[in-house]
C-alpha positions, 0 to 999 in steps of 0.5 A, a space after each residue: 207851809 202856806 201864807 196866812 193870806 191863803 186861809 179861810 174864815 174858821 181855819 186854825 193854823 200854827 205859825 211856822 215862820 215869819 219873814 221878820 224883815 218884812 213885817 211890823 215889829 208890833 205884829 210880833 209884840 202882839 203874839 204873832 210868833 212861830 209856834 203860836 196857834 191862830 184862828 181866822 176870825 174874818 176876811 174883809 175881801 180877797 184883797 182886804 185885811 184878815 182878822 185873826 186871834 192869836 192867844 188873847 189878841 185880836 189882830 187885823 193884818 193887811 193882805 201883803 203882811 199876811 203873806 209874809 206869815 207862813 203857817 201850817 193848817 191844824 
């Protein structure tokens, strides 16, 4: 498993685990749950937010939070 922050634009991945005590509850409410597929839509920069699509939600996640979402490339 790797952190969401390591992916590149266009990558697809399956969420495998979330360090739940270190991510906002709103992220989970928007569909970032283990087992869900996500698509990287864009990256602001190496240190900027990551723009993803999970189910029908488009979400911007800061780089530190993204590192707490563990994924497996699809």
